[in-house]
C-alpha positions as CSV (number, residue, x, y, z in Angstrom):
1,R,-59.4,26.5,3.1
2,G,-58.0,23.5,4.9
3,S,-58.2,21.2,1.8
4,E,-56.1,24.0,0.2
5,V,-53.5,23.5,2.9
6,S,-53.3,19.8,2.3
7,L,-53.2,20.2,-1.3
8,K,-50.5,22.3,-1.0
9,R,-48.3,20.3,1.6
10,A,-48.4,17.4,-0.8
11,M,-47.5,19.2,-3.9
12,F,-44.6,20.2,-1.8
13,R,-43.9,16.8,-0.2
14,S,-43.9,15.3,-3.9
15,G,-41.8,18.3,-5.6
16,S,-39.0,17.2,-2.5
17,L,-39.1,14.1,-3.3
18,V,-39.1,14.5,-7.2
19,G,-36.0,16.9,-6.4
20,R,-34.3,14.2,-4.1
21,F,-34.5,11.6,-6.7
22,A,-33.2,13.8,-9.3
23,A,-30.3,14.7,-7.4
24,V,-29.2,11.1,-6.6
25,T,-30.1,10.4,-10.2
26,A,-27.4,13.0,-11.3
27,G,-24.6,12.1,-8.6
28,G,-24.9,8.4,-10.0
29,A,-24.4,9.9,-13.3
30,A,-22.1,11.7,-12.5
31,L,-20.0,8.9,-11.1
32,V,-20.5,6.4,-13.8
33,V,-19.5,9.3,-16.0
34,S,-16.4,9.7,-13.6
35,Q,-15.6,6.3,-13.6
36,R,-15.8,5.9,-17.5
37,A,-13.5,8.6,-18.0
38,A,-10.9,7.0,-15.6
39,Q,-11.0,3.6,-17.9
40,C,-10.6,6.0,-20.6
41,D,-8.0,8.3,-20.4
42,D,-4.4,8.3,-21.9
43,T,-2.9,6.4,-19.0
44,L,-1.7,2.8,-19.5
45,H,-2.6,0.7,-17.1
46,P,0.1,-1.5,-15.6
47,T,0.6,-5.4,-16.7
48,K,-0.4,-8.6,-13.9
49,Y,2.9,-9.6,-12.5
50,P,3.4,-13.3,-11.1
51,W,4.6,-11.5,-7.5
52,S,6.0,-14.2,-4.9
53,H,4.3,-12.8,-2.2
54,N,0.8,-12.7,-4.0
55,G,-0.4,-16.2,-3.4
56,P,-2.8,-17.3,0.1
57,F,0.0,-19.7,0.7
58,E,2.8,-17.6,-0.4
59,A,5.5,-15.6,1.8
60,Y,7.7,-12.2,1.1
61,D,11.2,-13.0,0.2
62,A,13.3,-12.0,2.4
63,R,16.3,-11.6,0.6
64,S,14.3,-9.5,-2.2
65,I,13.4,-7.1,0.9
66,R,17.0,-6.6,2.0
67,R,17.7,-5.7,-1.4
68,G,14.7,-3.5,-1.3
69,H,15.7,-1.5,1.3
70,Q,19.2,-1.0,0.4
71,V,17.7,0.3,-2.8
72,Y,15.0,2.6,-0.8
73,S,18.2,3.8,1.5
74,Q,20.7,4.6,-1.3
75,V,18.1,6.2,-3.7
76,C,14.8,6.9,-2.5
77,A,15.4,8.1,1.0
78,A,17.2,11.2,-0.6
79,C,13.2,12.3,-1.2
80,H,10.7,10.2,0.6
81,G,10.4,9.2,4.1
82,L,9.3,5.8,5.7
83,K,7.8,7.2,8.7
84,R,5.3,4.4,9.7
85,I,8.8,1.8,9.7
86,A,10.7,1.7,12.9
87,Y,14.0,0.2,12.7
88,R,12.6,-2.9,14.8
89,N,10.4,-3.7,12.2
90,L,13.0,-4.9,10.0
91,V,14.5,-7.2,12.8
92,G,13.8,-10.9,11.9
93,V,12.6,-10.0,8.3
94,C,15.7,-8.4,6.4
95,Y,18.4,-8.2,8.8
96,T,19.6,-9.3,12.4
97,E,18.7,-7.4,15.6
98,E,22.8,-6.3,15.7
99,E,22.7,-5.1,11.9
100,A,19.6,-2.9,12.3
101,K,20.8,-1.4,15.7
102,E,24.3,-0.8,13.7
103,M,22.0,1.0,11.0
104,A,20.0,2.8,13.8
105,A,23.3,4.5,15.1
106,E,24.4,5.8,12.1
107,V,21.5,8.3,12.3
108,E,20.9,11.1,14.9
109,Y,18.2,11.7,16.6
110,L,16.9,14.5,18.6
111,D,15.9,13.6,22.1
112,G,15.4,15.6,26.1
113,P,15.3,17.4,27.6
114,D,18.3,16.8,29.8
115,D,18.7,17.3,33.2
116,T,19.8,20.7,32.5
117,G,16.4,21.4,30.2
118,E,18.1,21.3,27.0
119,M,18.0,19.3,24.0
120,F,20.7,16.8,22.4
121,D,21.3,14.9,19.8
122,R,21.9,11.0,20.2
123,P,22.4,7.9,17.9
124,G,18.9,6.0,17.0
125,K,17.7,2.8,18.7
126,L,15.7,0.1,17.3
127,S,12.4,1.9,18.5
128,D,12.9,5.0,16.6
129,Y,11.4,5.1,12.8
130,L,13.1,6.2,10.1
131,R,14.1,9.7,9.8
132,S,12.2,12.1,6.8
133,P,14.8,13.8,4.7
134,Y,12.5,17.1,5.6
135,K,11.3,18.5,8.3
136,N,8.1,19.7,7.5
137,E,5.8,20.0,4.1
138,N,7.2,23.6,3.1
139,E,11.0,22.3,3.5
140,A,10.0,19.4,0.9
141,R,7.9,21.7,-1.8
142,Y,10.9,24.1,-1.5
143,A,13.3,21.9,-2.6
144,N,11.7,19.7,-5.0
145,N,10.2,23.1,-6.9
146,G,6.7,23.1,-5.5
147,G,6.3,19.5,-5.7
148,L,6.0,16.9,-2.5
149,P,7.2,13.8,-2.5
150,P,4.7,11.5,-0.6
151,D,5.4,9.4,2.2
152,L,6.4,5.4,0.8
153,S,4.9,3.8,4.0
154,L,1.4,2.9,2.4
155,I,2.6,3.7,-1.2
156,T,1.5,0.9,-2.8
157,K,-1.9,0.6,-0.8
158,A,-2.4,4.1,-1.9
159,R,-2.3,3.7,-5.4
160,H,-4.6,1.7,-8.5
161,G,-2.6,-1.2,-9.4
162,N,-0.7,-1.5,-6.0
163,S,2.8,-3.5,-6.8
164,D,2.0,-3.6,-10.3
165,Y,1.8,0.1,-11.1
166,L,4.9,1.2,-8.4
167,F,6.8,-1.6,-10.6
168,A,5.4,-0.3,-14.1
169,M,6.1,3.5,-13.2
170,L,9.4,3.2,-12.1
171,V,10.3,1.4,-15.4
172,G,8.1,3.2,-17.6
173,Y,10.2,6.5,-18.4
174,R,10.0,6.9,-22.1
175,E,11.0,9.8,-24.6
176,P,7.6,12.0,-24.7
177,P,6.0,11.0,-28.3
178,A,5.0,13.1,-31.3
179,G,2.6,15.8,-30.2
180,V,3.4,15.5,-26.3
181,I,4.6,18.6,-24.8
182,V,6.7,18.1,-21.5
183,A,7.5,21.4,-19.2
184,P,11.0,22.0,-18.1
185,G,11.2,20.0,-14.8
186,Q,9.0,17.3,-15.6
187,H,9.4,13.9,-17.6
188,Y,6.9,11.6,-19.3
189,N,6.0,8.1,-18.0
190,P,2.7,6.6,-19.5
191,Y,1.7,4.7,-16.7
192,F,1.7,7.8,-14.6
193,P,-1.7,9.6,-14.5
194,G,-1.8,12.1,-16.8
195,G,1.7,11.1,-18.3
196,K,3.9,13.7,-16.7
197,I,5.7,13.6,-13.4
198,Q,7.9,15.9,-12.0
199,M,10.2,13.1,-10.0
200,P,13.0,12.3,-13.0
201,Q,14.1,8.8,-13.4
202,P,15.3,7.3,-10.4
203,L,17.1,3.8,-11.5
204,Y,19.6,2.9,-13.6
205,D,21.6,0.3,-14.0
206,G,24.1,0.0,-11.8
207,S,23.1,2.5,-9.3
208,V,23.4,0.1,-6.6
209,E,25.9,-2.7,-5.7
210,F,23.9,-5.3,-3.9
211,E,25.6,-7.0,-1.2
212,D,24.5,-10.7,-2.2
213,G,26.1,-10.0,-5.7
214,T,22.9,-10.1,-7.6
215,P,23.0,-7.9,-11.1
216,A,21.7,-4.4,-10.6
217,T,19.4,-4.3,-13.1
218,A,16.8,-1.0,-13.2
219,S,14.2,-3.7,-13.6
220,Q,16.2,-6.1,-10.8
221,M,16.1,-2.5,-8.5
222,A,12.3,-1.6,-9.5
223,K,11.4,-5.2,-8.5
224,D,13.3,-5.4,-5.2
225,V,12.4,-1.9,-4.0
226,T,8.6,-2.5,-4.9
227,T,8.7,-5.6,-2.7
228,F,10.3,-3.9,0.1
229,L,7.4,-1.2,0.2
230,Q,5.2,-3.7,-0.5
231,W,6.3,-5.1,2.9
232,S,6.1,-2.1,4.7
233,S,2.4,-1.6,3.5
234,E,1.6,-4.9,4.9
235,P,4.6,-6.2,7.0
236,E,2.2,-8.3,9.0
237,Q,1.0,-10.2,5.6
238,D,3.1,-13.6,6.7
239,E,1.4,-13.7,10.1
240,R,-1.8,-13.1,8.8
241,K,-1.8,-15.9,6.2
242,L,-0.6,-18.2,8.5
243,M,-2.9,-17.3,11.2
244,G,-5.5,-17.8,8.2
245,A,-4.2,-21.3,7.7
246,K,-3.9,-22.1,10.8
247,L,-7.7,-21.2,11.4
248,V,-8.9,-22.5,8.2
249,C,-7.6,-26.6,9.7
250,G,-8.6,-25.7,12.9
251,L,-11.9,-25.7,11.6
252,S,-12.1,-28.6,9.4
253,I,-10.5,-30.4,12.0
254,A,-14.0,-29.0,14.3
255,L,-16.3,-29.9,11.4
256,V,-15.4,-33.3,11.1
257,F,-15.9,-34.0,15.0
258,A,-18.7,-32.2,14.8
259,G,-19.9,-34.2,12.2
260,W,-19.3,-36.9,13.7
261,Y,-20.5,-36.1,16.9
262,K,-23.6,-35.6,15.7
263,R,-24.2,-38.6,13.9
264,H,-23.5,-40.7,17.6
265,L,-25.6,-38.1,19.2
266,W,-28.8,-38.8,16.7
267,S,-28.0,-42.4,15.7
268,V,-30.2,-43.2,19.0
269,F,-33.2,-41.4,17.5
270,K,-32.4,-42.2,13.9
271,S,-32.2,-45.9,14.6
272,R,-34.8,-46.7,17.0
273,K,-38.5,-47.9,15.9
274,I,-41.6,-47.0,16.9
275,S,-44.5,-50.0,16.7
276,F,-48.2,-49.6,17.2
277,H,-50.1,-52.2,19.1
């Protein structure tokens, strides 16, 4: 009887191992199928663009960031927030401290309580974060027919293709081809997953008048606002690149001195002669 119990336990364990192996295999197969489906859908993949900030020794274009912030403020901010960026983050990047303070003071922020226990409105200051256009998610959905405009603080990191996708999507609005039915309130954009997007085309030629006199074409505005949103996703990128360059230079110098010291330290042992009498 003991042998029968042992045999049953062995069969149970082998069955469990087979089941686990089958589950892992099925999961891997499903993952491969989903990846292939994502690669074979009808969505157009964005072109790789030569962004000026992509190289290891290249920095953000401050003038483009400033123009992009202007596009965001006058066009995108009506529906999309940028809750991870404060006015102080703009200082030294695309605005002076006085300009950033002036922009912040134009916005009212709820603060308090005061000495009487009441909340009050005050002008914004550098430490305040850019205010979202809606108070909460329900208000945002109600104002956009059930759609929720995403916060743009990390939008280039949250989308496949990063800056390339965002630029292609902003300039990619087209008339739907024959056979494609677009519901009322939706718009056709082949770069958006599924090809149908609720956001109408936001950029048109001349929508914004740039302070520096740059022609405000739709592609120029898309390029500048994409650069600005890429900076908002990684505002520390230039400092990180500079730190990396300094680290590489320092390690290279240390490697030279380490090699020299190693040769000097071991030269006595390598050059000595041992003789036996």
